[in-house]
N, C-alpha and C positions, 0 to 999 in steps of 0.2 A: 485520450491517446494515451497510449503504455509503449514504454520502449526498454528494449531488454540487449545489454551491452554489459562488456565486463569491464569491472572495476579494474584498471591497472596494481593499485598498490598491494590488494588484496589477493587479487587475480582468479578470482570468485564472481560468476554470474550478480547481473543487479538487473532487477525492473523497476525501475521508473512510471509513474503514473501522473494523469493530470485530468480534474474535474471539474465545471463549473455546474450552476448549480445557481437558478435564477428563479426567485420569488418575485409573486408578482399575484391581485384579485383578479379574478376573471379571466385572465390571458390577455388583460390589453398592454399596459403598462409594467415594463418592467420596475419593479423598488427595489432590490436588492439583489448583490451578487455573492456568494458564495465559492471560495476556491480551494478546492482539497490537491493536498499535494503530497504521494506517496515514494519511498525512497523502500526497497527491499533485499535486503544482499543473502544469495543463497549459500552457506557453507556447507550441507553436504546434498549431495544428493546423488540417487545410487537404485539401483530396483527396490530397494524394501526399506527406506529409509529417509524422509527429506528434513532438514533444519532449516528456519528464515529467521533471520532479525530485521526489524527495520524501525522507520519511524513514519508517523502520519503528521502534517499540519495541516489546518485550518485556517483558512486566512479571512477572518470576518471579524471584526471588532467586537460584537454582543457574543461572542464563544468565551464560556469559562473556563475551559480544557482549549489550548490552541495546542496542542501536541500530544500523543501519544504513542507507545511503543507497542509496537507489531512482532508478537514472535510466536511461529509454528513449528509443532512438531508433528508427523507421521510416521507411523511404522508400520507395516504389513510382517504379520507371523506368519511363519512357514505354515506353521499348523493350529487351526482357532481351536479346536478340542478340544 
């Protein structure tokens, strides 16, 4: 599930997502459920540049890194030659 809304404090678009991963042997019984929560704030978006900052949280008791940052930067140059 992905949801796009506006954060009132920053007045920037916010993208949130939730994923559920089911682990099992031979597709018979689920043995483990893992959740992934993401939230990304779009700081700048125009025709040539995009900059986002967010966080991903893994809901699994056996993970070594339960959260990590998401940073993206994209830029289109006018003349790539």
